[in-house]
All heavy atoms as a GROMACS GRO file, in nm:
protein
  577
    1LEU      N    1  11.156  14.710 -18.000
    1LEU     CA    2  11.050  14.799 -18.040
    1LEU      C    3  11.020  14.903 -17.934
    1LEU      O    4  10.981  15.013 -17.967
    1LEU     CB    5  10.923  14.719 -18.067
    1LEU     CG    6  10.919  14.640 -18.197
    1LEU    CD1    7  10.791  14.560 -18.205
    1LEU    CD2    8  10.936  14.727 -18.316
    2ALA      N    9  11.035  14.870 -17.809
    2ALA     CA   10  10.998  14.962 -17.702
    2ALA      C   11  11.120  15.028 -17.640
    2ALA      O   12  11.117  15.068 -17.526
    2ALA     CB   13  10.918  14.887 -17.596
    3SER      N   14  11.226  15.038 -17.712
    3SER     CA   15  11.348  15.097 -17.659
    3SER      C   16  11.333  15.247 -17.640
    3SER      O   17  11.298  15.319 -17.734
    3SER     CB   18  11.464  15.070 -17.755
    3SER     OG   19  11.578  15.143 -17.714
    4PRO      N   20  11.359  15.298 -17.519
    4PRO     CA   21  11.347  15.443 -17.498
    4PRO      C   22  11.450  15.522 -17.578
    4PRO      O   23  11.429  15.639 -17.607
    4PRO     CB   24  11.369  15.459 -17.347
    4PRO     CG   25  11.434  15.334 -17.301
    4PRO     CD   26  11.398  15.227 -17.399
    5SER      N   27  11.558  15.460 -17.618
    5SER     CA   28  11.661  15.533 -17.691
    5SER      C   29  11.620  15.569 -17.833
    5SER      O   30  11.681  15.657 -17.894
    5SER     CB   31  11.791  15.450 -17.695
    5SER     OG   32  11.769  15.331 -17.768
    6ILE      N   33  11.516  15.503 -17.886
    6ILE     CA   34  11.474  15.537 -18.022
    6ILE      C   35  11.374  15.651 -18.023
    6ILE      O   36  11.343  15.704 -18.128
    6ILE     CB   37  11.417  15.416 -18.099
    6ILE    CG1   38  11.289  15.365 -18.034
    6ILE    CG2   39  11.520  15.307 -18.113
    6ILE    CD1   40  11.216  15.262 -18.116
    7GLY      N   41  11.323  15.690 -17.906
    7GLY     CA   42  11.236  15.806 -17.897
    7GLY      C   43  11.100  15.788 -17.961
    7GLY      O   44  11.045  15.881 -18.019
    8GLY      N   45  11.043  15.672 -17.954
    8GLY     CA   46  10.909  15.651 -18.009
    8GLY      C   47  10.913  15.588 -18.146
    8GLY      O   48  11.008  15.520 -18.184
    9PHE      N   49  10.810  15.618 -18.224
    9PHE     CA   50  10.796  15.555 -18.354
    9PHE      C   51  10.820  15.654 -18.467
    9PHE      O   52  10.772  15.632 -18.578
    9PHE     CB   53  10.657  15.492 -18.366
    9PHE     CG   54  10.641  15.371 -18.277
    9PHE    CD1   55  10.566  15.380 -18.161
    9PHE    CD2   56  10.702  15.251 -18.309
    9PHE    CE1   57  10.552  15.269 -18.079
    9PHE    CE2   58  10.688  15.140 -18.228
    9PHE     CZ   59  10.613  15.149 -18.111
   10ASP      N   60  10.893  15.761 -18.444
   10ASP     CA   61  10.928  15.854 -18.551
   10ASP      C   62  11.007  15.779 -18.657
   10ASP      O   63  11.096  15.700 -18.626
   10ASP     CB   64  11.012  15.971 -18.499
   10ASP     CG   65  10.934  16.059 -18.404
   10ASP    OD1   66  10.811  16.048 -18.400
   10ASP    OD2   67  10.997  16.140 -18.334
   11GLY      N   68  10.974  15.801 -18.782
   11GLY     CA   69  11.045  15.734 -18.891
   11GLY      C   70  11.001  15.590 -18.913
   11GLY      O   71  11.064  15.518 -18.989
   12LEU      N   72  10.894  15.549 -18.848
   12LEU     CA   73  10.844  15.413 -18.862
   12LEU      C   74  10.789  15.391 -19.002
   12LEU      O   75  10.718  15.475 -19.056
   12LEU     CB   76  10.733  15.388 -18.760
   12LEU     CG   77  10.659  15.256 -18.772
   12LEU    CD1   78  10.747  15.142 -18.722
   12LEU    CD2   79  10.530  15.260 -18.692
   13ASN      N   80  10.822  15.279 -19.062
   13ASN     CA   81  10.765  15.237 -19.189
   13ASN      C   82  10.683  15.113 -19.161
   13ASN      O   83  10.731  15.021 -19.096
   13ASN     CB   84  10.875  15.205 -19.291
   13ASN     CG   85  10.951  15.328 -19.332
   13ASN    OD1   86  10.890  15.428 -19.370
   13ASN    ND2   87  11.082  15.323 -19.324
   14ALA      N   88  10.561  15.110 -19.212
   14ALA     CA   89  10.475  14.994 -19.189
   14ALA      C   90  10.398  14.962 -19.316
   14ALA      O   91  10.373  15.048 -19.399
   14ALA     CB   92  10.379  15.022 -19.075
   15ARG      N   93  10.361  14.835 -19.327
   15ARG     CA   94  10.282  14.791 -19.443
   15ARG      C   95  10.184  14.686 -19.393
   15ARG      O   96  10.223  14.592 -19.324
   15ARG     CB   97  10.374  14.733 -19.549
   15ARG     CG   98  10.299  14.680 -19.669
   15ARG     CD   99  10.391  14.629 -19.776
   15ARG     NE  100  10.491  14.539 -19.717
   15ARG     CZ  101  10.584  14.478 -19.787
   15ARG    NH1  102  10.593  14.497 -19.915
   15ARG    NH2  103  10.669  14.398 -19.730
   16LEU      N  104  10.059  14.702 -19.428
   16LEU     CA  105   9.955  14.606 -19.393
   16LEU      C  106   9.915  14.532 -19.520
   16LEU      O  107   9.881  14.594 -19.620
   16LEU     CB  108   9.833  14.676 -19.333
   16LEU     CG  109   9.713  14.588 -19.300
   16LEU    CD1  110   9.748  14.486 -19.193
   16LEU    CD2  111   9.596  14.675 -19.255
   17VAL      N  112   9.921  14.400 -19.514
   17VAL     CA  113   9.885  14.319 -19.630
   17VAL      C  114   9.771  14.227 -19.588
   17VAL      O  115   9.780  14.158 -19.487
   17VAL     CB  116  10.005  14.233 -19.677
   17VAL    CG1  117   9.964  14.143 -19.792
   17VAL    CG2  118  10.121  14.323 -19.715
   18MET      N  119   9.664  14.228 -19.666
   18MET     CA  120   9.552  14.140 -19.638
   18MET      C  121   9.539  14.039 -19.752
   18MET      O  122   9.539  14.076 -19.868
   18MET     CB  123   9.422  14.220 -19.627
   18MET     CG  124   9.304  14.134 -19.586
   18MET     SD  125   9.151  14.224 -19.584
   18MET     CE  126   9.096  14.201 -19.751
   19ASP      N  127   9.531  13.913 -19.716
   19ASP     CA  128   9.513  13.807 -19.814
   19ASP      C  129   9.395  13.723 -19.768
   19ASP      O  130   9.403  13.654 -19.666
   19ASP     CB  131   9.640  13.723 -19.823
   19ASP     CG  132   9.631  13.612 -19.925
   19ASP    OD1  133   9.521  13.586 -19.978
   19ASP    OD2  134   9.734  13.550 -19.953
   20THR      N  135   9.286  13.731 -19.840
   20THR     CA  136   9.164  13.661 -19.799
   20THR      C  137   9.173  13.509 -19.816
   20THR      O  138   9.082  13.438 -19.773
   20THR     CB  139   9.042  13.713 -19.878
   20THR    OG1  140   9.066  13.694 -20.018
   20THR    CG2  141   9.018  13.860 -19.850
   21GLU      N  142   9.280  13.460 -19.874
   21GLU     CA  143   9.294  13.316 -19.896
   21GLU      C  144   9.387  13.247 -19.797
   21GLU      O  145   9.395  13.125 -19.795
   21GLU     CB  146   9.345  13.291 -20.039
   21GLU     CG  147   9.253  13.345 -20.148
   21GLU     CD  148   9.113  13.285 -20.141
   21GLU    OE1  149   9.101  13.163 -20.122
   21GLU    OE2  150   9.016  13.361 -20.154
   22THR      N  151   9.457  13.323 -19.716
   22THR     CA  152   9.554  13.262 -19.626
   22THR      C  153   9.484  13.194 -19.508
   22THR      O  154   9.376  13.234 -19.468
   22THR     CB  155   9.656  13.366 -19.574
   22THR    OG1  156   9.759  13.297 -19.503
   22THR    CG2  157   9.593  13.467 -19.482
   23GLU      N  158   9.546  13.091 -19.456
   23GLU     CA  159   9.490  13.016 -19.344
   23GLU      C  160   9.563  13.046 -19.214
   23GLU      O  161   9.574  12.963 -19.126
   23GLU     CB  162   9.494  12.867 -19.375
   23GLU     CG  163   9.405  12.831 -19.492
   23GLU     CD  164   9.409  12.684 -19.526
   23GLU    OE1  165   9.489  12.609 -19.466
   23GLU    OE2  166   9.332  12.643 -19.613
   24ALA      N  167   9.616  13.171 -19.205
   24ALA     CA  168   9.688  13.212 -19.084
   24ALA      C  169   9.697  13.363 -19.080
   24ALA      O  170   9.683  13.430 -19.183
   24ALA     CB  171   9.827  13.152 -19.082
   25HIS      N  172   9.718  13.414 -18.962
   25HIS     CA  173   9.752  13.555 -18.946
   25HIS      C  174   9.903  13.559 -18.922
   25HIS      O  175   9.952  13.495 -18.828
   25HIS     CB  176   9.678  13.616 -18.827
   25HIS     CG  177   9.529  13.611 -18.844
   25HIS    ND1  178   9.444  13.582 -18.740
   25HIS    CD2  179   9.451  13.628 -18.953
   25HIS    CE1  180   9.320  13.585 -18.784
   25HIS    NE2  181   9.321  13.612 -18.913
   26VAL      N  182   9.973  13.628 -19.007
   26VAL     CA  183  10.118  13.633 -18.999
   26VAL      C  184  10.160  13.777 -18.973
   26VAL      O  185  10.123  13.868 -19.047
   26VAL     CB  186  10.184  13.582 -19.129
   26VAL    CG1  187  10.336  13.583 -19.115
   26VAL    CG2  188  10.134  13.443 -19.164
   27VAL      N  189  10.236  13.797 -18.865
   27VAL     CA  190  10.288  13.929 -18.833
   27VAL      C  191  10.440  13.919 -18.840
   27VAL      O  192  10.501  13.837 -18.772
   27VAL     CB  193  10.247  13.974 -18.691
   27VAL    CG1  194  10.309  14.108 -18.656
   27VAL    CG2  195  10.095  13.981 -18.680
   28THR      N  196  10.500  14.000 -18.925
   28THR     CA  197  10.645  14.004 -18.939
   28THR      C  198  10.694  14.141 -18.897
   28THR      O  199  10.647  14.243 -18.948
   28THR     CB  200  10.688  13.978 -19.085
   28THR    OG1  201  10.633  13.851 -19.126
   28THR    CG2  202  10.839  13.974 -19.098
   29VAL      N  203  10.785  14.145 -18.802
   29VAL     CA  204  10.840  14.271 -18.754
   29VAL      C  205  10.990  14.270 -18.784
   29VAL      O  206  11.061  14.178 -18.742
   29VAL     CB  207  10.818  14.289 -18.601
   29VAL    CG1  208  10.881  14.417 -18.552
   29VAL    CG2  209  10.669  14.285 -18.569
   30GLU      N  210  11.034  14.370 -18.858
   30GLU     CA  211  11.176  14.384 -18.889
   30GLU      C  212  11.224  14.512 -18.822
   30GLU      O  213  11.168  14.619 -18.845
   30GLU     CB  214  11.197  14.391 -19.040
   30GLU     CG  215  11.155  14.264 -19.111
   30GLU     CD  216  11.166  14.274 -19.262
   30GLU    OE1  217  11.188  14.385 -19.313
   30GLU    OE2  218  11.152  14.170 -19.327
   31VAL      N  219  11.326  14.500 -18.740
   31VAL     CA  220  11.380  14.615 -18.667
   31VAL      C  221  11.524  14.634 -18.708
   31VAL      O  222  11.601  14.538 -18.716
   31VAL     CB  223  11.372  14.590 -18.514
   31VAL    CG1  224  11.430  14.707 -18.437
   31VAL    CG2  225  11.228  14.564 -18.471
   32GLU      N  226  11.561  14.759 -18.733
   32GLU     CA  227  11.699  14.792 -18.767
   32GLU      C  228  11.742  14.910 -18.681
   32GLU      O  229  11.677  15.013 -18.678
   32GLU     CB  230  11.711  14.829 -18.914
   32GLU     CG  231  11.853  14.858 -18.957
   32GLU     CD  232  11.864  14.881 -19.106
   32GLU    OE1  233  11.806  14.802 -19.184
   32GLU    OE2  234  11.932  14.977 -19.144
   33GLY      N  235  11.851  14.891 -18.610
   33GLY     CA  236  11.902  14.997 -18.523
   33GLY      C  237  11.997  15.088 -18.598
   33GLY      O  238  12.037  15.060 -18.711
   34PRO      N  239  12.034  15.198 -18.534
   34PRO     CA  240  12.129  15.289 -18.597
   34PRO      C  241  12.268  15.224 -18.607
   34PRO      O  242  12.304  15.144 -18.522
   34PRO     CB  243  12.130  15.409 -18.504
   34PRO     CG  244  12.085  15.356 -18.372
   34PRO     CD  245  11.993  15.243 -18.402
   35ALA      N  246  12.340  15.260 -18.709
   35ALA     CA  247  12.474  15.205 -18.728
   35ALA      C  248  12.579  15.311 -18.696
   35ALA      O  249  12.558  15.429 -18.720
   35ALA     CB  250  12.492  15.159 -18.872
   36LYS      N  251  12.689  15.267 -18.640
   36LYS     CA  252  12.803  15.356 -18.620
   36LYS      C  253  12.866  15.379 -18.757
   36LYS      O  254  12.855  15.294 -18.846
   36LYS     CB  255  12.903  15.293 -18.524
   36LYS     CG  256  12.850  15.278 -18.384
   36LYS     CD  257  12.954  15.216 -18.293
   36LYS     CE  258  12.899  15.201 -18.152
   36LYS     NZ  259  12.997  15.141 -18.062
   37PRO      N  260  12.932  15.490 -18.776
   37PRO     CA  261  12.996  15.516 -18.906
   37PRO      C  262  13.088  15.401 -18.948
   37PRO      O  263  13.169  15.353 -18.870
   37PRO     CB  264  13.077  15.644 -18.880
   37PRO     CG  265  13.006  15.712 -18.767
   37PRO     CD  266  12.953  15.600 -18.681
   38GLY      N  267  13.067  15.354 -19.069
   38GLY     CA  268  13.149  15.246 -19.124
   38GLY      C  269  13.109  15.107 -19.078
   38GLY      O  270  13.174  15.010 -19.115
   39ALA      N  271  13.003  15.096 -18.997
   39ALA     CA  272  12.961  14.965 -18.946
   39ALA      C  273  12.821  14.932 -18.997
   39ALA      O  274  12.746  15.020 -19.039
   39ALA     CB  275  12.961  14.966 -18.794
   40LYS      N  276  12.788  14.806 -18.992
   40LYS     CA  277  12.653  14.764 -19.029
   40LYS      C  278  12.561  14.776 -18.908
   40LYS      O  279  12.604  14.755 -18.795
   40LYS     CB  280  12.655  14.619 -19.078
   40LYS     CG  281  12.730  14.600 -19.207
   40LYS     CD  282  12.724  14.456 -19.252
   40LYS     CE  283  12.797  14.440 -19.385
   40LYS     NZ  284  12.792  14.303 -19.433
   41PRO      N  285  12.432  14.807 -18.931
   41PRO     CA  286  12.339  14.821 -18.818
   41PRO      C  287  12.294  14.685 -18.764
   41PRO      O  288  12.298  14.584 -18.834
   41PRO     CB  289  12.221  14.895 -18.880
   41PRO     CG  290  12.222  14.853 -19.023
   41PRO     CD  291  12.368  14.838 -19.058
   42PHE      N  292  12.248  14.686 -18.641
   42PHE     CA  293  12.185  14.569 -18.581
   42PHE      C  294  12.050  14.549 -18.649
   42PHE      O  295  11.976  14.644 -18.674
   42PHE     CB  296  12.163  14.595 -18.431
   42PHE     CG  297  12.071  14.496 -18.365
   42PHE    CD1  298  12.119  14.372 -18.323
   42PHE    CD2  299  11.937  14.524 -18.347
   42PHE    CE1  300  12.035  14.280 -18.263
   42PHE    CE2  301  11.852  14.432 -18.286
   42PHE     CZ  302  11.901  14.311 -18.244
   43LYS      N  303  12.016  14.423 -18.680
   43LYS     CA  304  11.887  14.392 -18.742
   43LYS      C  305  11.828  14.270 -18.673
   43LYS      O  306  11.901  14.178 -18.636
   43LYS     CB  307  11.902  14.362 -18.891
   43LYS     CG  308  11.946  14.479 -18.973
   43LYS     CD  309  11.957  14.439 -19.121
   43LYS     CE  310  12.006  14.555 -19.205
   43LYS     NZ  311  12.011  14.519 -19.347
   44GLN      N  312  11.696  14.272 -18.657
   44GLN     CA  313  11.627  14.156 -18.603
   44GLN      C  314  11.493  14.142 -18.674
   44GLN      O  315  11.424  14.241 -18.697
   44GLN     CB  316  11.603  14.170 -18.454
   44GLN     CG  317  11.528  14.050 -18.397
   44GLN     CD  318  11.515  14.054 -18.247
   44GLN    OE1  319  11.593  14.118 -18.179
   44GLN    NE2  320  11.417  13.985 -18.195
   45THR      N  321  11.458  14.020 -18.707
   45THR     CA  322  11.328  13.990 -18.768
   45THR      C  323  11.257  13.888 -18.681
   45THR      O  324  11.315  13.787 -18.642
   45THR     CB  325  11.346  13.934 -18.910
   45THR    OG1  326  11.416  14.029 -18.990
   45THR    CG2  327  11.212  13.904 -18.974
   46THR      N  328  11.132  13.917 -18.649
   46THR     CA  329  11.049  13.826 -18.570
   46THR      C  330  10.922  13.798 -18.649
   46THR      O  331  10.861  13.889 -18.704
   46THR     CB  332  11.013  13.890 -18.434
   46THR    OG1  333  11.132  13.922 -18.365
   46THR    CG2  334  10.929  13.796 -18.351
   47VAL      N  335  10.883  13.671 -18.655
   47VAL     CA  336  10.762  13.632 -18.726
   47VAL      C  337  10.669  13.560 -18.629
   47VAL      O  338  10.711  13.470 -18.557
   47VAL     CB  339  10.794  13.540 -18.846
   47VAL    CG1  340  10.666  13.495 -18.914
   47VAL    CG2  341  10.887  13.609 -18.944
   48ARG      N  342  10.544  13.603 -18.628
   48ARG     CA  343  10.440  13.536 -18.549
   48ARG      C  344  10.341  13.475 -18.646
   48ARG      O  345  10.282  13.545 -18.728
   48ARG     CB  346  10.368  13.635 -18.459
   48ARG     CG  347  10.262  13.570 -18.372
   48ARG     CD  348  10.197  13.674 -18.280
   48ARG     NE  349  10.110  13.613 -18.184
   48ARG     CZ  350   9.978  13.598 -18.201
   48ARG    NH1  351   9.921  13.640 -18.312
   48ARG    NH2  352   9.904  13.543 -18.107
   49TYR      N  353  10.324  13.346 -18.639
   49TYR     CA  354  10.234  13.272 -18.729
   49TYR      C  355  10.122  13.214 -18.644
   49TYR      O  356  10.146  13.131 -18.556
   49TYR     CB  357  10.312  13.161 -18.800
   49TYR     CG  358  10.230  13.083 -18.899
   49TYR    CD1  359  10.222  13.122 -19.032
   49TYR    CD2  360  10.159  12.970 -18.859
   49TYR    CE1  361  10.145  13.049 -19.123
   49TYR    CE2  362  10.083  12.897 -18.949
   49TYR     CZ  363  10.076  12.938 -19.080
   49TYR     OH  364  10.001  12.866 -19.171
   50ASN      N  365   9.999  13.259 -18.667
   50ASN     CA  366   9.885  13.215 -18.589
   50ASN      C  367   9.783  13.151 -18.684
   50ASN      O  368   9.715  13.222 -18.757
   50ASN     CB  369   9.823  13.334 -18.516
   50ASN     CG  370   9.710  13.294 -18.423
   50ASN    OD1  371   9.689  13.178 -18.395
   50ASN    ND2  372   9.637  13.392 -18.376
   51PRO      N  373   9.773  13.018 -18.685
   51PRO     CA  374   9.676  12.954 -18.774
   51PRO      C  375   9.535  13.005 -18.745
   51PRO      O  376   9.497  13.026 -18.630
   51PRO     CB  377   9.688  12.806 -18.738
   51PRO     CG  378   9.821  12.792 -18.674
   51PRO     CD  379   9.846  12.922 -18.604
   52ALA      N  380   9.458  13.028 -18.851
   52ALA     CA  381   9.320  13.075 -18.837
   52ALA      C  382   9.242  13.031 -18.959
   52ALA      O  383   9.297  13.016 -19.068
   52ALA     CB  384   9.318  13.226 -18.824
   53GLU      N  385   9.113  13.013 -18.941
   53GLU     CA  386   9.028  12.976 -19.054
   53GLU      C  387   9.023  13.092 -19.152
   53GLU      O  388   9.034  13.209 -19.114
   53GLU     CB  389   8.888  12.943 -19.005
   53GLU     CG  390   8.882  12.818 -18.920
   53GLU     CD  391   8.741  12.784 -18.876
   53GLU    OE1  392   8.646  12.821 -18.947
   53GLU    OE2  393   8.727  12.720 -18.771
   54VAL      N  394   9.007  13.060 -19.280
   54VAL     CA  395   8.997  13.163 -19.383
   54VAL      C  396   8.881  13.256 -19.348
   54VAL      O  397   8.772  13.211 -19.316
   54VAL     CB  398   8.976  13.100 -19.523
   54VAL    CG1  399   8.945  13.206 -19.627
   54VAL    CG2  400   9.098  13.019 -19.563
   55GLY      N  401   8.907  13.385 -19.346
   55GLY     CA  402   8.806  13.486 -19.316
   55GLY      C  403   8.790  13.515 -19.168
   55GLY      O  404   8.714  13.604 -19.130
   56ALA      N  405   8.860  13.442 -19.081
   56ALA     CA  406   8.847  13.465 -18.936
   56ALA      C  407   8.913  13.596 -18.896
   56ALA      O  408   9.012  13.638 -18.956
   56ALA     CB  409   8.911  13.349 -18.859
   57VAL      N  410   8.856  13.660 -18.795
   57VAL     CA  411   8.911  13.785 -18.745
   57VAL      C  412   9.028  13.759 -18.652
   57VAL      O  413   9.120  13.838 -18.641
   57VAL     CB  414   8.802  13.867 -18.672
   57VAL    CG1  415   8.859  13.991 -18.609
   57VAL    CG2  416   8.690  13.901 -18.769
   58THR      N  417   9.028  13.646 -18.584
   58THR     CA  418   9.136  13.610 -18.494
   58THR      C  419   9.159  13.460 -18.499
   58THR      O  420   9.074  13.385 -18.546
   58THR     CB  421   9.108  13.657 -18.349
   58THR    OG1  422   9.224  13.639 -18.270
   58THR    CG2  423   8.993  13.580 -18.287
   59GLY      N  424   9.273  13.418 -18.451
   59GLY     CA  425   9.304  13.276 -18.443
   59GLY      C  426   9.284  13.226 -18.301
   59GLY      O  427   9.268  13.305 -18.208
   60ASP      N  428   9.284  13.096 -18.284
   60ASP     CA  429   9.262  13.037 -18.152
   60ASP      C  430   9.367  13.081 -18.050
   60ASP      O  431   9.335  13.106 -17.934
   60ASP     CB  432   9.261  12.885 -18.162
   60ASP     CG  433   9.139  12.832 -18.237
   60ASP    OD1  434   9.040  12.907 -18.251
   60ASP    OD2  435   9.143  12.716 -18.281
   61ALA      N  436   9.493  13.092 -18.092
   61ALA     CA  437   9.599  13.130 -17.999
   61ALA      C  438   9.580  13.273 -17.948
   61ALA      O  439   9.598  13.301 -17.830
   61ALA     CB  440   9.736  13.116 -18.065
   62THR      N  441   9.540  13.364 -18.037
   62THR     CA  442   9.517  13.502 -17.996
   62THR      C  443   9.398  13.509 -17.902
   62THR      O  444   9.402  13.577 -17.799
   62THR     CB  445   9.492  13.592 -18.118
   62THR    OG1  446   9.607  13.585 -18.204
   62THR    CG2  447   9.468  13.736 -18.078
   63TYR      N  448   9.291  13.440 -17.934
   63TYR     CA  449   9.172  13.440 -17.849
   63TYR      C  450   9.205  13.384 -17.711
   63TYR      O  451   9.169  13.442 -17.608
   63TYR     CB  452   9.059  13.359 -17.914
   63TYR     CG  453   8.936  13.352 -17.826
   63TYR    CD1  454   8.848  13.460 -17.820
   63TYR    CD2  455   8.911  13.240 -17.748
   63TYR    CE1  456   8.736  13.454 -17.738
   63TYR    CE2  457   8.799  13.235 -17.667
   63TYR     CZ  458   8.713  13.341 -17.662
   63TYR     OH  459   8.603  13.336 -17.581
   64ALA      N  460   9.275  13.273 -17.706
   64ALA     CA  461   9.310  13.211 -17.577
   64ALA      C  462   9.398  13.303 -17.495
   64ALA      O  463   9.380  13.316 -17.373
   64ALA     CB  464   9.379  13.077 -17.601
   65SER      N  465   9.494  13.370 -17.558
   65SER     CA  466   9.582  13.462 -17.488
   65SER      C  467   9.505  13.582 -17.432
   65SER      O  468   9.524  13.623 -17.318
   65SER     CB  469   9.693  13.511 -17.582
   65SER     OG  470   9.773  13.607 -17.519
   66PHE      N  471   9.417  13.638 -17.515
   66PHE     CA  472   9.334  13.751 -17.472
   66PHE      C  473   9.245  13.711 -17.355
   66PHE      O  474   9.238  13.781 -17.254
   66PHE     CB  475   9.250  13.803 -17.589
   66PHE     CG  476   9.156  13.912 -17.551
   66PHE    CD1  477   9.202  14.041 -17.533
   66PHE    CD2  478   9.021  13.886 -17.534
   66PHE    CE1  479   9.116  14.144 -17.497
   66PHE    CE2  480   8.934  13.988 -17.498
   66PHE     CZ  481   8.982  14.116 -17.479
   67LEU      N  482   9.177  13.597 -17.366
   67LEU     CA  483   9.089  13.551 -17.260
   67LEU      C  484   9.167  13.528 -17.132
   67LEU      O  485   9.124  13.567 -17.023
   67LEU     CB  486   9.016  13.423 -17.303
   67LEU     CG  487   8.921  13.363 -17.200
   67LEU    CD1  488   8.812  13.462 -17.163
   67LEU    CD2  489   8.862  13.233 -17.252
   68SER      N  490   9.282  13.466 -17.141
   68SER     CA  491   9.366  13.441 -17.024
   68SER      C  492   9.405  13.572 -16.956
   68SER      O  493   9.400  13.583 -16.833
   68SER     CB  494   9.492  13.364 -17.065
   68SER     OG  495   9.579  13.351 -16.956
   69SER      N  496   9.441  13.673 -17.034
   69SER     CA  497   9.477  13.803 -16.978
   69SER      C  498   9.358  13.868 -16.908
   69SER      O  499   9.373  13.927 -16.801
   69SER     CB  500   9.528  13.897 -17.088
   69SER     OG  501   9.648  13.849 -17.143
   70MET      N  502   9.242  13.858 -16.970
   70MET     CA  503   9.121  13.915 -16.908
   70MET      C  504   9.091  13.847 -16.774
   70MET      O  505   9.062  13.914 -16.675
   70MET     CB  506   9.002  13.900 -17.003
   70MET     CG  507   9.012  13.983 -17.128
   70MET     SD  508   9.007  14.159 -17.095
   70MET     CE  509   8.840  14.177 -17.040
   71LEU      N  510   9.098  13.717 -16.772
   71LEU     CA  511   9.069  13.643 -16.649
   71LEU      C  512   9.172  13.674 -16.541
   71LEU      O  513   9.138  13.691 -16.424
   71LEU     CB  514   9.062  13.492 -16.677
   71LEU     CG  515   8.948  13.448 -16.768
   71LEU    CD1  516   8.963  13.299 -16.802
   71LEU    CD2  517   8.812  13.475 -16.704
   72GLU      N  518   9.298  13.684 -16.579
   72GLU     CA  519   9.406  13.712 -16.483
   72GLU      C  520   9.394  13.852 -16.423
   72GLU      O  521   9.428  13.875 -16.307
   72GLU     CB  522   9.542  13.696 -16.551
   72GLU     CG  523   9.661  13.720 -16.462
   72GLU     CD  524   9.677  13.615 -16.352
   72GLU    OE1  525   9.633  13.501 -16.371
   72GLU    OE2  526   9.735  13.648 -16.247
   73SER      N  527   9.345  13.947 -16.501
   73SER     CA  528   9.338  14.086 -16.454
   73SER      C  529   9.210  14.116 -16.375
   73SER      O  530   9.198  14.222 -16.316
   73SER     CB  531   9.346  14.182 -16.573
   73SER     OG  532   9.232  14.170 -16.655
   74SER      N  533   9.119  14.022 -16.371
   74SER     CA  534   8.992  14.042 -16.302
   74SER      C  535   9.013  14.084 -16.156
   74SER      O  536   9.086  14.020 -16.081
   74SER     CB  537   8.909  13.914 -16.307
   74SER     OG  538   8.787  13.933 -16.237
   75GLY      N  539   8.951  14.197 -16.120
   75GLY     CA  540   8.958  14.246 -15.982
   75GLY      C  541   9.084  14.320 -15.945
   75GLY      O  542   9.103  14.357 -15.831
   76LYS      N  543   9.174  14.344 -16.041
   76LYS     CA  544   9.300  14.411 -16.011
   76LYS      C  545   9.297  14.560 -16.038
   76LYS      O  546   9.398  14.628 -16.024
   76LYS     CB  547   9.415  14.345 -16.088
   76LYS     CG  548   9.439  14.202 -16.042
   76LYS     CD  549   9.561  14.144 -16.107
   76LYS     CE  550   9.583  14.004 -16.053
   76LYS     NZ  551   9.697  13.940 -16.113
   77GLY      N  552   9.183  14.613 -16.080
   77GLY     CA  553   9.172  14.756 -16.101
   77GLY      C  554   9.220  14.801 -16.237
   77GLY      O  555   9.264  14.721 -16.320
   78ARG      N  556   9.213  14.932 -16.258
   78ARG     CA  557   9.251  14.990 -16.388
   78ARG      C  558   9.401  14.986 -16.409
   78ARG      O  559   9.478  14.990 -16.315
   78ARG     CB  560   9.203  15.135 -16.395
   78ARG     CG  561   9.052  15.146 -16.394
   78ARG     CD  562   9.010  15.288 -16.403
   78ARG     NE  563   9.057  15.340 -16.530
   78ARG     CZ  564   9.022  15.455 -16.582
   78ARG    NH1  565   8.938  15.532 -16.518
   78ARG    NH2  566   9.069  15.494 -16.698
   79GLY      N  567   9.440  14.983 -16.535
   79GLY     CA  568   9.582  14.992 -16.571
   79GLY      C  569   9.659  14.863 -16.560
   79GLY      O  570   9.780  14.862 -16.569
   80VAL      N  571   9.591  14.753 -16.542
   80VAL     CA  572   9.660  14.624 -16.530
   80VAL      C  573   9.684  14.569 -16.669
   80VAL      O  574   9.602  14.562 -16.751
   80VAL     CB  575   9.577  14.524 -16.449
   80VAL    CG1  576   9.646  14.389 -16.444
   80VAL    CG2  577   9.558  14.575 -16.309
   0.00000   0.00000   0.00000
């Protein structure tokens, strides 16, 4: 996703789906690279499944990760 060779997010396709009945936050990222003539492109799919209560804004794993990052960056200045 952060490859400098792709030049940013030009041509990005995205879709946001909200399901008020699901018991998790699911993020699926599908990446397809450019193909050489006559060849198939590189493809990768990554899925992040974070259990969360129905209607919750975040799950426990996301909250714990965010809190850990905040605590780790304490006193290190801007841009950390």
